[in-house]
Structures are given as C-alpha cells and as structure tokens.
C-alpha positions in Angstrom: 0.0 0.1 0.0 2.9 2.4 0.9 4.4 2.0 -2.5 1.2 2.7 -4.5 1.1 6.0 -6.3 -1.3 8.4 -4.5 -4.0 8.3 -7.3 -4.2 4.5 -7.0 -4.6 4.7 -3.2 -7.4 7.1 -3.8 -9.0 4.6 -6.4 -8.7 1.7 -3.9 -10.3 3.7 -1.0 -13.1 5.1 -3.2 -13.8 1.7 -4.7 -14.1 0.2 -1.1 -16.5 3.0 -0.2 -18.6 2.5 -3.3 -18.6 -1.2 -2.5 -20.2 -0.6 1.0 -22.3 2.1 -0.3 -24.2 -0.4 -2.3 -23.9 -3.2 0.3 -25.7 -1.0 2.8 -28.3 0.0 0.1 -29.0 -3.4 -1.3 -29.0 -5.6 1.7 -32.6 -4.3 2.3 -33.9 -5.9 -0.9 -32.3 -9.4 0.1 -34.4 -9.5 3.2 -37.6 -8.1 1.6 -39.4 -11.5 2.1 -38.5 -11.5 5.8 -39.5 -7.9 6.4 -42.8 -8.5 4.6 -43.7 -11.3 6.9 -42.4 -9.7 10.1 -44.1 -6.3 9.5 -47.0 -7.6 7.5 -46.4 -5.4 4.5 -47.9 -5.2 1.0 -45.5 -5.2 -2.1 -46.3 -1.5 -2.6 -45.2 -0.7 1.0 -42.0 -2.7 0.5 -41.3 -0.9 -2.8 -41.9 2.5 -1.1 -39.1 1.7 1.4 -36.7 1.8 -1.7 -38.6 4.8 -3.1 -38.3 6.8 0.1 -34.6 6.3 0.2 -34.3 7.5 -3.3 -36.5 10.5 -2.9 -34.3 11.7 0.1 -31.2 10.8 -1.8 -32.0 12.8 -4.9 -33.4 15.8 -3.1 -30.5 16.1 -0.7 -27.9 15.8 -3.6 -28.1 19.4 -5.0 -27.4 20.9 -1.5 -24.2 18.8 -1.2 -23.2 19.6 -4.8 -23.3 23.3 -4.0 -20.9 22.9 -1.1 -18.9 20.2 -2.9 -17.6 22.8 -5.4 -16.5 25.0 -2.4 -15.0 22.8 0.3 -12.6 19.9 0.6 -14.5 16.9 -1.0 -12.7 14.3 1.1 -14.3 15.9 4.2 -17.8 15.4 2.5 -16.9 11.8 1.4 -15.8 10.8 4.9 -18.6 12.4 7.0 -21.2 11.0 4.4 -19.9 7.4 4.8 -20.0 7.6 8.6 -23.6 8.9 8.4 -25.0 6.3 6.1 -23.4 3.5 8.1 -24.8 4.7 11.4 -28.3 4.9 9.7 -27.9 1.4 8.4 -27.1 0.1 11.9 -30.3 1.9 13.2 -32.3 0.1 10.6 -31.9 -3.1 12.5 -33.3 -1.5 15.7 -36.7 -0.4 14.4 -40.0 -1.9 15.6 -42.4 -0.3 13.1 -42.8 0.4 9.4 -42.7 4.2 9.9 -39.3 3.9 11.9 -37.9 1.8 9.0 -38.9 4.5 6.5 -37.0 7.1 8.6 -33.8 5.0 8.9 -33.7 4.2 5.2 -34.3 7.7 4.3 -31.4 8.8 6.5 -29.2 6.4 4.6 -30.2 8.3 1.5 -28.7 11.6 3.1 -25.4 10.1 3.7 -25.2 8.3 0.3 -26.2 11.5 -1.5 -23.2 13.2 0.0 -20.9 10.6 -1.1 -22.3 9.9 -4.6 -22.3 13.7 -5.5 -18.7 14.4 -5.0 -16.8 11.2 -5.3 -17.0 10.6 -9.1 -15.3 14.0 -10.0 -12.9 13.7 -7.2 -11.8 10.3 -8.4 -11.7 11.2 -12.1 -9.6 14.3 -11.6 -6.6 12.1 -10.3 -6.2 10.5 -13.8 -5.6 11.7 -17.3 -8.4 11.8 -19.8 -7.2 8.7 -21.8 -7.6 6.5 -18.7 -10.9 7.9 -17.3 -13.2 5.4 -19.1 -11.5 2.5 -17.4 -11.0 4.3 -14.0 -14.7 5.2 -13.8 -15.7 1.7 -14.9 -13.8 0.6 -11.8 -15.6 3.1 -9.7 -18.9 1.9 -11.2 -18.0 -1.6 -10.4 -18.9 -0.9 -6.8 -22.6 -1.0 -8.0 -22.7 -4.7 -9.1 -20.1 -5.9 -6.5 -21.7 -4.1 -3.7 -25.1 -5.1 -4.8 -24.0 -8.8 -5.1 -22.3 -8.8 -1.6 -25.4 -7.1 -0.2 -27.6 -9.8 -1.6 -25.3 -12.6 -0.5 -24.8 -11.3 3.0 -28.5 -10.1 3.4 -29.8 -13.4 2.2 -27.5 -15.6 4.4 -27.6 -13.5 7.5 -31.3 -12.9 7.2 -32.0 -16.6 6.8 -29.8 -17.8 9.5 -29.7 -14.8 12.1 -32.6 -12.7 11.2 -32.9 -9.6 9.0 -32.0 -7.1 11.8 -28.6 -8.6 12.2 -27.9 -8.2 8.6 -28.0 -4.4 9.0 -25.8 -4.4 12.2 -23.0 -6.5 10.5 -22.8 -4.5 7.2 -22.7 -1.1 8.9 -19.3 -1.4 10.6 -16.8 -1.3 7.6 -18.4 1.9 6.3 -17.6 3.7 9.4 -14.0 2.7 9.3 -13.6 3.7 5.7 -15.4 6.9 6.3 -12.8 7.9 9.0 -10.0 7.0 6.6 -11.4 9.2 3.8 -11.2 12.2 6.0 -7.5 12.3 5.5 -7.4 12.4 1.8 -6.2 15.5 0.0 -7.9 17.5 -2.7 -6.9 17.1 -6.4 -4.3 19.4 -8.1 -6.9 20.2 -10.7 -9.4 21.6 -8.2 -6.7 23.5 -6.3 -5.7 25.3 -9.5 -9.3 26.4 -10.1 -10.5 27.8 -6.9 -13.2 30.3 -8.2 -16.7 29.6 -7.0 -19.7 29.6 -9.2 -22.8 31.5 -7.8 -25.8 29.3 -7.3 -27.6 30.9 -10.4 -24.5 30.1 -12.4 -25.5 26.4 -12.3 -28.3 27.3 -14.7 -25.6 26.8 -17.5 -26.0 23.1 -16.8 -29.7 23.2 -18.2 -28.3 24.6 -21.4 -25.8 21.8 -21.9 -27.7 19.4 -24.2 -25.1 16.7 -24.0 -25.1 16.7 -20.2 -28.9 16.6 -20.0 -29.2 13.7 -22.5 -26.6 11.7 -20.6 -28.6 12.2 -17.5 -31.9 11.2 -19.3 -30.2 8.0 -20.6 -29.0 7.1 -17.1 -32.4 7.7 -15.6 -33.9 5.1 -17.9 -31.2 2.6 -17.1 -31.7 3.4 -13.4 -35.4 2.9 -13.6 -34.9 -0.7 -14.8 -31.9 -1.5 -12.6 -33.6 -0.1 -9.6 -36.6 -2.4 -10.3 -34.5 -5.4 -10.8 -32.5 -4.7 -7.7 -35.6 -4.5 -5.6 -37.6 -7.3 -7.0 -35.5 -10.0 -8.7 -34.8 -11.8 -5.4 -38.5 -11.9 -4.6 -39.1 -12.9 -8.3 -36.9 -16.0 -7.8 -38.6 -17.0 -4.6 -42.2 -16.6 -6.0 -41.5 -18.1 -9.5 -39.1 -20.9 -8.9 -40.1 -21.5 -5.2 -36.5 -21.3 -3.7 -35.5 -20.0 -0.4 -34.7 -16.4 0.5 -31.0 -17.3 1.1 -30.7 -19.1 -2.3 -32.4 -16.3 -4.2 -30.1 -13.7 -2.8 -27.1 -15.9 -3.5 -28.0 -16.7 -7.1 -29.0 -13.1 -8.0 -26.0 -11.7 -6.2 -23.7 -14.1 -8.0 -25.1 -13.3 -11.4 -24.9 -9.6 -10.6 -21.4 -9.5 -9.4 -20.1 -11.7 -12.4 -22.1 -9.6 -15.0 -21.1 -6.3 -13.4 -17.3 -7.2 -13.3 -17.2 -8.2 -16.9 -19.7 -5.6 -18.1 -18.0 -2.7 -16.4 -14.6 -3.7 -17.6 -15.7 -4.3 -21.1 -17.6 -1.0 -21.2 -14.7 0.9 -19.8 -12.1 -0.6 -22.0 -14.2 -0.3 -25.2 -14.9 3.4 -24.5 -11.2 4.2 -24.0 -10.3 2.2 -27.1 -13.0 3.9 -29.2 -12.2 7.4 -27.8 -9.0 7.4 -29.9 -11.1 6.8 -33.1 -14.4 8.6 -32.6 -15.7 11.7 -30.7 -18.7 9.8 -29.7 -17.1 6.8 -28.1 -18.7 7.0 -24.8 -22.1 7.2 -26.4 -21.6 4.4 -28.8 -20.8 2.1 -26.0 -23.9 3.6 -24.3 -26.6 2.9 -27.0 -25.2 -0.5 -27.8 -25.4 -1.5 -24.1 -29.0 -0.5 -23.9 -30.1 -2.1 -27.0 -28.3 -5.3 -26.5 -29.7 -5.7 -22.9 -33.3 -5.8 -23.9 -33.7 -9.3 -25.6 -31.7 -11.0 -22.9 -33.7 -9.3 -20.2 -37.0 -10.3 -21.8 -35.9 -13.9 -22.3 -34.9 -13.9 -18.5 -38.2 -12.8 -17.1 -40.2 -15.0 -19.5 -38.2 -18.2 -19.0 -39.8 -21.1 -17.2 -36.4 -22.5 -16.2 -34.3 -21.1 -13.3 -31.0 -22.1 -15.1 -32.2 -20.4 -18.3 -33.4 -17.4 -16.4 -30.0 -16.9 -14.7 -28.1 -17.3 -18.0 -30.2 -14.7 -19.7 -30.0 -12.3 -16.7 -26.3 -12.6 -16.8 -26.2 -11.2 -20.3 -28.8 -8.6 -19.7 -26.9 -7.2 -16.7 -23.6 -7.4 -18.5 -24.9 -4.9 -21.1 -26.8 -2.9 -18.6 -23.6 -2.2 -16.6 -21.5 -1.5 -19.6 -22.6 2.1 -20.0 -21.9 3.2 -16.4 -18.2 3.9 -16.5 -18.2 5.7 -19.9 -21.1 8.0 -18.9 -19.4 9.0 -15.7 -16.3 9.9 -17.6 -18.5 11.7 -20.2 -19.9 14.0 -17.6 -16.4 14.9 -16.3 -15.4 15.7 -20.0 -18.4 18.1 -20.8 -18.5 20.0 -17.5 -15.9 22.5 -16.2 -14.0 21.6 -13.1 -15.7 24.4 -11.0 -19.2 23.0 -11.3 -18.6 19.2 -11.5 -19.9 18.5 -8.0 -23.1 20.3 -8.9 -23.3 18.5 -12.2 -23.1 15.1 -10.5 -25.6 16.3 -7.9 -28.1 17.4 -10.7 -27.3 14.0 -12.4 -28.2 12.1 -9.2 -31.4 14.1 -8.8 -32.6 13.5 -12.3 -31.6 9.8 -12.8 -33.3 8.9 -9.5 -36.3 11.2 -9.8 -37.0 9.5 -13.1 -35.5 6.2 -12.1 -35.3 4.1 -9.0 -37.0 6.6 -6.7 -40.3 5.5 -8.4 -39.6 2.1 -10.1 -39.7 -0.1 -7.0 -42.9 1.4 -5.9 -44.5 1.5 -9.5 -43.4 -2.0 -10.2 -44.8 -3.1 -6.8 -48.2 -1.6 -7.7 -48.0 -3.5 -11.1 -47.1 -6.7 -9.2 -50.0 -6.3 -6.8 -52.4 -6.0 -9.8 -51.0 -8.1 -12.6 -48.2 -10.2 -11.1 -44.5 -9.7 -10.6 -43.5 -11.3 -14.1 -45.4 -8.5 -15.8 -43.7 -5.9 -13.7 -40.2 -7.2 -14.6 -41.1 -7.4 -18.3 -42.0 -3.7 -18.3 -38.7 -2.9 -16.6 -36.9 -4.7 -19.4 -38.7 -3.1 -22.4 -38.1 0.4 -20.9 -34.4 0.0 -21.6 -35.1 0.6 -25.4 -35.7 4.3 -24.8 -32.2 4.5 -23.3 -30.6 3.5 -26.5 -32.5 6.2 -28.3 -31.5 8.9 -26.0 -27.9 7.8 -26.0 -27.8 8.2 -29.8 -29.1 11.8 -29.4 -26.5 12.5 -26.7 -23.7 11.4 -29.0 -25.0 13.6 -31.9 -25.3 16.6 -29.4 -21.7 16.0 -28.2 -20.4 15.8 -31.7 -22.0 19.3 -32.6 -21.4 21.1 -29.3 -18.0 19.8 -28.1 -16.3 18.4 -31.2 -14.3 16.0 -28.9 -12.7 18.9 -26.9 -12.3 18.6 -23.1 -14.3 20.7 -20.8 -13.1 24.5 -20.6 -10.3 25.1 -18.0 -9.6 21.4 -17.5 -6.0 20.6 -16.2 -5.2 16.9 -16.4 -2.7 15.3 -14.0 0.3 13.3 -15.2 0.0 9.5 -15.7 -0.4 7.6 -12.4 
C-alpha cells in the first residue's frame, strides 16, 4: 500500500467506499421477504421503502453539490460514509414500518453526500485517456456491492434474522469513512479555486449533451432499480426457492455480470475514444439495445437455469454504459461545477428512475403479477438506446471532442 502512487490509493479507497455504499443499500432487498412477513407489508409498501430512500437521496444531492464545489471533497466523502453507516445500523433497531422508513431515508442523506462528490474527485486524479477504465472501476462498486449485499443479506437474514444483517454490514463503512477524512484535494481543483454562484449552475440546463446523458442514465436506473428491488422476490415466487438461495443466485449473477460488463464497457470506451468523438455514447446505446432481448428472455423463462443465464447477459450490457457515462460528464462539464453537475445528475436519474420504479413495479405486481412488472422494466431500456444516440449527436456538434473548458489533467499515475 505504501508503494502505490497516490491516485491509485485514492482509487482503492473510493472503490471500497462505493462497495459498501451499495452493500448497505441493497441488503434491504435481500431481506424483503422476511421484512414483509415480520411487519405484514404489501408489495407497494415494500417498494416504497426503496422509493423513500431515493426521494431523500435525490433531493439532498443538490445541496451537497453546491458545497462540494466550495469545500474539501474528502471531508464530505468521509462524513457521508460515517452517516449512512450509522443509519444502516439503526435500521436493525426499528419496531415499526414508519421507523424503518425514517432510517432508510437517513441512509439516503449519507449516500447522497458521497455520490455527489466522489466521481469527479476520483476522475480528476487520472488523465483523460484513462478515465473510461477508472470510472468503470468506480462503477464496479454497483454490481459488486449489490451482489455482496444480496449474498450477506440473504445468508444473514435466513440464519440470524434480518435485523442482524443491518448491524453487520454497517461497521466497515464507518471505518472507511474515517480513513477518507485524511485524503487530499486534487491538483486540478486546487488550481481552479473560483466559485460559481448558485444561479450560475443554470448553465447546466443549457448543456444538451449533459442533459441527454442524465436522461439516458435515468432510464437505465429505472430498470436496474426495479431489478435490484424485485428480482430476489421474483426468484422466490416463480421458482419456489429460499430467500438465502435467491439472494445468493442473484448476487452471483450480478457480480459476475457487473465485473465483466463494467470492464468491457470502460475498455471499449477508452479504445474507441482514440477513433471517434462519440465513443462514450456508442458504448452507451449498444449496451441499452443489447440488454433488452436477454432481459425479456430472462423474465419469461420457465427454467431457473435459463433465467439466470439470460439475466447474466442482460446485466452485462446494462452495466457496460456506467463507467463511460461518468467519464463523459467529467469531460463536458468544467471543473468548477462538476460536483453540482453530478448532484443534478443524481437528482434527475433517481427522480425519473429508481425513486419511483420499486414502488410503481410493486403496484403493477399487486395488480398483474411480478413477471409482468419485470417485463415492463426490461422493455423500458429501449428508450435509453434512443437517448444515448441523441447524446452522441449533441456531443459531436457542441464539443467536437474537446475537453471541458479550463480542464487541467494530472500526469500518468
């Protein structure tokens, strides 16, 4: 660890934080069936547990983004991780549905602080030609953390009760959060110390490429959020397997697909970036379009093994766009407003995505069945391919492949 270049130390710590960010978030879904029985909840009420988290998460993000462009981002990252971890621990102490809504909403506050400032902070430690791969590693925390959350949640919930699952996963985040407090700010941010007035962020609303990236991500987030919340329950109900096995299988598929999909997407974007101005967006629309047929095949299959195989390929392509689109935002937004850009991105993708999808799909499930709800989540991904094509065209016209104004890139790490 001592011999690692500083940017790689930052990458390692931010990756670990991202991992537990999603472990603490997704462990809830693995124990949905147990909470449903214990608290006697409907599917709509279960879905609103996820939606309440996202509503708070997306609404709090702009406030953090404003301060993230003005103060040391490592301070925000560390405090946020400690806060969400403590809130996760308290989720295991609740006695009523209302109390659980409050603790999960509090987790959203902490994770909003982290998610708003960490992508730009990490990207600025690396040169532009490596950012696709670096941000793919950052995004790898989504499938890896989700998978571990499902695995731990399913296992611990099945054998020790769902409350203990929250207690155990909360501890590492506190330790990592304290460590993050000692990170330093990036050279690029130190060189550009001017502050944008709040009204200056209106410029983001005129950035067509940025808005189309956000819209594309919101479509993917809607479907991914729905899958994250309901696929373990889908396995339990459709194939009559245990909660622990459902969490294990979906977690395994998610981590394998996420690992390979994120690496493939990041590598492809960096490779294409040398050949076309629209590299990030080509990877984006291909990932959306290719995920749909596999996803539809997964949720309509009558065989568990076939469902798992098709779900692997669907998730492989769904995760492929994540790293390139994080890198694209860094490229098209000036350094002085990147925290707010990611805050706005968080607000939009969750407002139109997984803040509403678990609840809406829960309502569909109550009325038409869970397989129908999962089918809708898969078909919706087609629109992400369309908006990704439009984003690539806007980028070609508005930026001509040039980096964001005022960008200063660090040396190779």
